[in-house]
C-alpha positions as CSV (number, residue, x, y, z in Angstrom):
1,M,47.9,20.4,8.8
2,K,49.4,17.3,7.8
3,G,46.6,15.3,10.2
4,L,43.8,17.4,8.7
5,V,44.8,16.1,5.1
6,I,44.9,12.5,6.2
7,I,41.1,12.7,7.8
8,A,39.6,14.1,4.9
9,A,41.1,11.4,2.8
10,M,39.9,9.0,4.8
11,V,36.2,11.0,5.1
12,S,36.6,11.0,1.4
13,A,37.6,7.1,0.7
14,L,34.7,6.0,3.2
15,L,32.0,8.6,1.2
16,S,33.2,7.0,-2.1
17,A,32.7,3.6,-0.6
18,G,29.3,4.0,0.2
19,V,30.2,3.7,4.1
20,T,28.4,6.1,6.0
21,A,27.2,6.7,9.8
22,S,23.4,5.9,8.6
23,S,24.7,2.7,6.5
24,A,26.1,0.8,9.6
25,E,22.6,1.4,11.1
26,D,19.6,-1.1,10.7
27,L,17.2,-0.4,8.2
28,K,13.9,-0.6,9.9
29,F,11.7,-2.4,7.5
30,G,7.6,-2.0,8.8
31,V,5.2,-5.2,7.6
32,A,1.7,-4.7,8.9
33,A,-0.2,-7.6,9.8
34,M,-2.1,-8.9,6.8
35,I,-1.5,-12.8,7.8
36,S,-0.6,-13.9,11.3
37,P,2.8,-13.5,12.8
38,Q,3.9,-17.5,12.4
39,E,2.7,-17.0,8.4
40,T,4.4,-13.3,8.5
41,I,7.4,-14.7,9.1
42,K,8.1,-16.9,6.7
43,Y,6.1,-14.7,3.9
44,Y,8.6,-11.6,4.7
45,Q,11.5,-12.5,6.5
46,Q,13.0,-14.0,3.5
47,I,12.5,-11.1,1.3
48,I,13.9,-8.3,4.3
49,D,17.0,-11.4,4.3
50,Y,17.9,-11.0,0.4
51,V,17.2,-7.3,0.9
52,G,19.7,-6.7,3.8
53,K,22.3,-9.1,2.0
54,K,22.2,-7.1,-1.5
55,L,22.6,-3.9,0.8
56,G,25.3,-5.3,2.9
57,R,23.8,-3.8,5.4
58,P,21.4,-5.0,8.9
59,V,17.7,-4.9,7.9
60,E,15.3,-5.2,10.7
61,M,11.9,-6.5,10.0
62,V,9.7,-4.5,12.5
63,Q,6.0,-6.3,12.6
64,K,3.1,-4.6,14.0
65,H,-0.6,-5.8,14.9
66,S,-2.3,-3.3,12.8
67,Y,-2.1,-1.5,10.0
68,D,-2.7,1.7,12.1
69,E,0.6,0.9,13.8
70,T,2.6,0.9,11.2
71,D,1.2,3.8,9.4
72,K,1.9,6.0,12.8
73,L,5.5,4.7,13.0
74,L,6.0,5.7,9.4
75,E,4.8,9.2,10.0
76,R,6.4,9.9,12.9
77,G,9.8,8.6,10.9
78,E,10.7,5.7,13.0
79,L,10.5,3.5,10.0
80,K,11.3,4.4,6.4
81,V,10.2,1.4,4.4
82,A,7.3,-0.5,4.8
83,F,4.8,-2.8,3.1
84,V,1.5,-1.3,3.4
85,C,-1.9,-2.0,2.5
86,S,-3.5,-0.2,-0.8
87,G,-5.8,2.0,1.5
88,P,-3.1,3.1,4.3
89,Y,-0.9,4.3,1.1
90,V,-3.5,6.4,0.2
91,V,-4.0,7.7,3.2
92,D,-0.6,8.0,4.2
93,K,0.4,9.7,0.7
94,E,-2.3,12.4,1.5
95,K,-1.6,13.0,5.2
96,F,2.5,13.3,5.0
97,G,3.6,12.3,1.3
98,A,4.2,8.9,1.8
99,E,5.9,7.3,-1.9
100,L,5.3,4.2,-3.7
101,L,8.4,2.2,-4.4
102,V,7.8,-1.1,-5.9
103,A,4.6,-3.2,-5.4
104,P,4.7,-7.4,-6.3
105,Q,3.2,-8.5,-9.3
106,S,1.4,-12.1,-9.0
107,Y,-0.8,-13.8,-11.5
108,G,0.6,-11.5,-14.5
109,E,-0.6,-8.3,-12.8
110,P,0.1,-5.8,-9.9
111,F,-3.5,-5.9,-9.0
112,Y,-5.7,-7.9,-6.8
113,Y,-9.4,-8.5,-5.6
114,A,-11.4,-8.4,-2.4
115,Y,-13.0,-11.9,-2.2
116,I,-16.4,-12.7,-0.2
117,I,-16.2,-15.9,1.3
118,A,-19.1,-18.5,3.3
119,H,-18.6,-21.8,4.0
120,R,-18.4,-24.1,1.3
121,N,-21.7,-25.7,2.9
122,S,-23.3,-23.2,3.4
123,T,-26.4,-21.8,1.1
124,I,-25.4,-18.9,1.0
125,S,-24.3,-17.8,-2.8
126,D,-24.3,-14.0,-2.9
127,L,-23.7,-10.6,-0.3
128,S,-27.5,-10.0,0.0
129,Q,-28.0,-13.7,1.8
130,L,-25.5,-12.0,4.7
131,K,-28.0,-9.6,5.7
132,G,-28.2,-10.1,9.2
133,K,-25.6,-12.9,9.6
134,S,-21.8,-12.5,11.3
135,F,-19.1,-11.5,9.2
136,A,-15.7,-11.0,9.9
137,F,-13.3,-8.3,8.9
138,T,-9.9,-7.8,8.9
139,D,-8.2,-5.0,10.1
140,P,-10.2,-1.2,10.4
141,K,-8.0,-0.2,7.5
142,S,-7.6,-2.7,5.2
143,N,-8.7,-2.4,1.9
144,T,-10.2,-5.7,1.0
145,G,-10.5,-6.9,4.3
146,R,-12.9,-3.4,5.1
147,L,-12.9,-1.0,2.7
148,V,-14.0,-3.1,-0.6
149,P,-17.1,-4.7,1.6
150,A,-18.4,-1.7,3.0
151,Y,-18.4,0.1,-0.3
152,M,-20.3,-3.2,-1.9
153,I,-22.9,-2.5,0.8
154,G,-23.2,0.9,0.9
155,K,-23.5,0.7,-2.9
156,R,-26.0,-2.0,-3.2
157,F,-28.1,-1.8,0.3
158,N,-27.3,1.8,1.1
159,T,-26.4,1.3,4.5
160,T,-23.9,0.5,7.0
161,P,-22.0,-2.8,7.4
162,E,-22.8,-2.3,11.2
163,K,-26.9,-1.9,10.1
164,F,-26.8,-5.1,7.7
165,F,-24.8,-7.5,9.2
166,G,-26.0,-9.2,12.6
167,R,-22.7,-9.7,14.3
168,I,-19.1,-8.1,13.0
169,I,-15.8,-9.6,14.6
170,Y,-12.1,-8.2,13.1
171,T,-9.6,-11.0,12.7
172,K,-6.2,-8.6,12.4
173,T,-5.1,-10.9,9.8
174,H,-6.7,-12.4,6.2
175,D,-5.2,-16.1,7.3
176,K,-7.2,-16.0,10.8
177,A,-10.3,-14.4,8.5
178,I,-10.5,-17.4,6.3
179,E,-10.1,-19.5,9.4
180,A,-13.0,-18.1,11.1
181,V,-15.7,-18.8,7.8
182,A,-13.6,-22.8,7.4
183,K,-14.4,-23.6,11.4
184,K,-18.2,-21.7,11.0
185,I,-17.3,-19.4,13.6
186,V,-18.8,-16.8,11.3
187,D,-20.9,-16.9,8.2
188,G,-18.6,-14.9,5.3
189,A,-16.1,-12.7,5.5
190,S,-14.2,-10.7,3.1
191,V,-10.2,-11.0,2.1
192,D,-7.4,-10.8,0.1
193,S,-7.1,-12.4,-3.2
194,L,-3.7,-12.8,-2.9
195,I,-3.4,-14.6,0.5
196,Y,-6.3,-17.0,-0.3
197,N,-5.2,-18.1,-3.9
198,Y,-1.6,-18.6,-1.7
199,A,-3.1,-20.5,1.2
200,A,-5.2,-22.4,-1.5
201,S,-1.9,-23.4,-3.2
202,K,0.3,-24.0,0.1
203,D,-1.9,-25.3,3.1
204,P,-6.0,-25.7,1.6
205,R,-7.3,-27.0,5.1
206,F,-9.0,-23.9,5.7
207,T,-9.8,-22.5,2.1
208,S,-11.2,-26.3,0.9
209,Q,-13.9,-25.3,3.4
210,T,-15.0,-22.0,2.0
211,K,-16.4,-20.7,-1.5
212,V,-16.5,-17.7,-3.2
213,I,-19.2,-16.0,-3.1
214,A,-18.2,-12.8,-4.9
215,K,-15.4,-11.2,-6.3
216,S,-14.7,-6.8,-6.3
217,P,-13.0,-5.0,-9.3
218,R,-9.5,-5.1,-9.2
219,Y,-7.7,-2.6,-6.8
220,G,-3.7,-1.3,-7.3
221,I,-1.6,-4.6,-5.3
222,P,-0.3,-3.3,-1.5
223,P,3.0,-1.9,-2.3
224,I,6.2,-0.9,-0.6
225,V,6.1,2.9,0.1
226,T,8.8,5.3,1.5
227,R,8.9,8.0,3.4
228,K,9.6,11.0,1.0
229,D,12.8,11.7,3.2
230,L,14.5,8.6,2.5
231,D,17.9,9.2,1.4
232,P,17.7,9.0,-2.8
233,A,20.4,6.5,-3.3
234,L,19.3,4.5,-0.6
235,K,15.7,4.7,-2.0
236,A,17.2,4.0,-5.4
237,R,19.3,1.0,-4.4
238,L,16.3,-0.8,-2.5
239,R,14.1,-0.1,-5.9
240,D,16.9,-1.6,-7.9
241,I,17.4,-4.6,-5.8
242,F,13.4,-5.3,-5.9
243,L,13.0,-4.6,-9.8
244,N,15.7,-7.4,-10.3
245,M,15.0,-10.0,-7.9
246,H,13.0,-11.8,-10.1
247,K,16.7,-12.0,-12.2
248,D,18.6,-13.7,-9.3
249,P,18.2,-17.3,-8.9
250,A,18.3,-16.9,-4.9
251,G,15.5,-14.0,-5.2
252,K,13.6,-15.9,-8.1
253,A,13.5,-18.9,-5.7
254,I,12.0,-16.6,-3.1
255,L,9.5,-15.1,-5.3
256,A,7.9,-18.5,-6.6
257,G,7.9,-19.6,-2.9
258,I,5.4,-17.0,-1.8
259,K,3.6,-16.8,-5.2
260,V,5.2,-13.5,-6.5
261,D,6.2,-12.9,-10.3
262,R,8.3,-10.2,-9.8
263,F,8.3,-6.9,-8.2
264,V,7.6,-3.2,-10.8
265,V,7.2,0.0,-10.1
266,P,3.5,0.7,-9.8
267,K,1.8,3.9,-10.6
268,D,-0.5,6.0,-8.1
269,S,-3.2,6.5,-10.3
270,D,-3.6,2.6,-9.6
271,Y,-4.8,3.6,-6.4
272,D,-7.6,6.0,-7.7
273,S,-10.6,3.8,-7.4
274,V,-9.3,3.4,-3.6
275,R,-9.7,6.7,-3.4
276,E,-12.9,7.0,-5.2
277,M,-14.1,4.6,-2.8
278,E,-13.3,6.1,0.6
279,K,-14.8,9.6,-1.0
280,W,-18.0,7.4,-2.1
281,L,-18.5,6.3,1.7
282,R,-17.5,9.5,3.4
283,M,-20.1,11.5,0.7
284,N,-23.3,9.0,0.8
285,I,-23.0,6.8,4.0
286,K,-23.7,8.3,7.5
């Protein structure tokens, strides 16, 4: 009996200290391929290392080459938390109940835009002039890198990108799409405004060779999401770390380096415009 009492006391002490079997395991944090692998490490690894330090437990970055790969890991429960694009969030919420954790706020707002770009020396100044030309998308599930331009083409020209453009390539990442336009591999591309602006401020080699010929309406910024079965205490702790990151000198320095003001709690309604685009395309463009 005395032994049982001792064991019970030990378990109670561990629980009160927040130490559980699961807390000793690495927390896997998914990152979809918005930018190339080398840039992803610089862009995200500092954040993930910071979160791990604040949590007091290992946090592993799981980087995948497409949004679809990250989505599948989330759906299967192999990931509990991930940076995702706006489009995949909308689909994942409907499909398996993905939940918003936080989202970055950049340039004073938790929104971003699609930039349609062309080479700076090109005579192209409007989307209509890209008809029959070559064009770069990023990922088939990307909001700014595929959905938005498809919607723009559908609304203006009542057709699909495959019929509108002469040739389409997929670069997988936004920085590679910018590079493809800069090197004249393609005539145009649709890219994430945040990544374009980040690249322009950090290393303008390729953005300086391009120009923005169209800017979309604003959309809810790519968020960090969790599975709905993530431990509520862990979810609350993660949210607290992100929301207070800008108040900590070390966290603020990381955010400044990646052009993020702070993290905020987004509203699901911020992504309604993405839902509306997807619905309109399904109903109107075949």
